[in-house]
C-alpha positions as CSV (number, residue, x, y, z in Angstrom):
1,M,-12.9,10.5,-1.1
2,S,-12.9,10.6,-4.9
3,K,-15.4,9.0,-7.3
4,N,-12.5,6.9,-8.7
5,T,-11.5,5.0,-5.6
6,V,-10.9,1.3,-6.1
7,T,-12.2,-0.8,-3.3
8,R,-11.9,-4.5,-2.3
9,A,-15.3,-5.1,-3.9
10,H,-14.0,-3.7,-7.2
11,L,-10.9,-5.9,-7.1
12,S,-13.0,-8.9,-6.3
13,E,-15.4,-8.1,-9.1
14,A,-12.4,-7.7,-11.5
15,V,-11.0,-11.1,-10.5
16,Y,-14.5,-12.7,-10.9
17,K,-14.8,-11.3,-14.5
18,E,-11.2,-12.0,-15.6
19,V,-10.3,-15.3,-14.0
20,G,-13.7,-16.9,-13.9
21,L,-13.8,-17.9,-10.2
22,S,-17.1,-17.6,-8.3
23,R,-17.8,-14.4,-6.5
24,N,-17.1,-15.9,-3.2
25,E,-13.8,-17.4,-4.4
26,S,-12.8,-14.1,-5.9
27,T,-13.5,-12.2,-2.7
28,Q,-11.6,-14.8,-0.7
29,L,-8.6,-14.6,-3.1
30,V,-8.4,-10.8,-2.8
31,E,-8.7,-10.9,0.9
32,T,-6.0,-13.6,1.2
33,V,-3.5,-11.6,-1.0
34,L,-4.2,-8.4,1.0
35,E,-3.8,-10.2,4.3
36,E,-0.5,-11.7,3.2
37,V,0.9,-8.4,2.1
38,A,-0.2,-6.7,5.3
39,S,1.3,-9.6,7.4
40,C,4.6,-9.4,5.7
41,L,4.8,-5.6,6.1
42,S,3.8,-5.8,9.8
43,H,6.8,-8.2,10.3
44,G,9.2,-5.7,8.7
45,E,9.5,-7.5,5.3
46,N,9.5,-5.6,2.0
47,V,6.9,-6.6,-0.6
48,K,7.8,-6.4,-4.3
49,L,5.0,-6.8,-7.0
50,S,6.7,-7.1,-10.4
51,S,5.6,-4.4,-12.9
52,F,3.7,-2.6,-10.1
53,G,6.0,-1.5,-7.3
54,S,7.5,-2.2,-3.9
55,F,6.2,-1.6,-0.4
56,L,9.1,-0.9,1.9
57,V,9.2,-0.7,5.7
58,R,11.6,2.0,6.9
59,Q,12.8,2.9,10.3
60,K,12.7,6.7,11.2
61,G,14.8,7.8,14.0
62,G,13.7,9.9,16.9
63,R,14.0,13.6,16.6
64,M,12.9,16.9,18.2
65,G,9.8,18.5,16.7
66,R,7.9,21.6,17.5
67,N,4.3,22.2,18.5
68,P,3.1,24.7,15.8
69,K,0.6,26.2,18.2
70,T,2.8,26.9,21.2
71,G,6.3,26.6,19.6
72,E,7.3,24.2,22.4
73,A,9.9,21.6,21.6
74,V,8.4,18.0,21.6
75,P,10.3,14.7,21.2
76,I,9.1,12.5,18.4
77,K,9.7,8.8,19.0
78,P,11.4,6.5,16.5
79,R,8.9,4.6,14.4
80,R,8.5,2.4,11.4
81,V,6.8,3.9,8.3
82,L,5.5,2.3,5.1
83,V,6.8,3.6,1.8
84,F,5.5,2.7,-1.7
85,R,7.9,2.9,-4.7
86,P,6.2,2.5,-8.0
87,S,7.9,0.5,-10.8
88,N,8.9,2.3,-14.0
89,V,6.1,0.3,-15.8
90,L,3.5,1.7,-13.4
91,K,5.0,5.3,-13.7
92,D,4.7,5.0,-17.5
93,M,1.1,3.8,-17.3
94,V,0.1,6.7,-15.0
95,D,2.0,9.1,-17.3
96,N,0.0,7.7,-20.3
97,K,3.2,6.9,-22.1
98,T,2.1,3.2,-22.8
């Protein structure tokens, strides 16, 4: 884990400082937002956060894989995966263009 990891506590503290809610209210707000995003994704809905990016749920089909140790063919079951697509605004911020 890197030194620059942002945690829920960091997000709550930022809300506390920027919005002016109490620490408990800030923590509850962050928890509620994250729970809602997780709930939507678990139900197969996509989540779009303007100027940030989109979280998409994609269906991957089944396929045959190979055990690298033995070389044996192994079936991989179909599954849903989570994909994040950053917005151009976020890409520019990360690339230090803005």
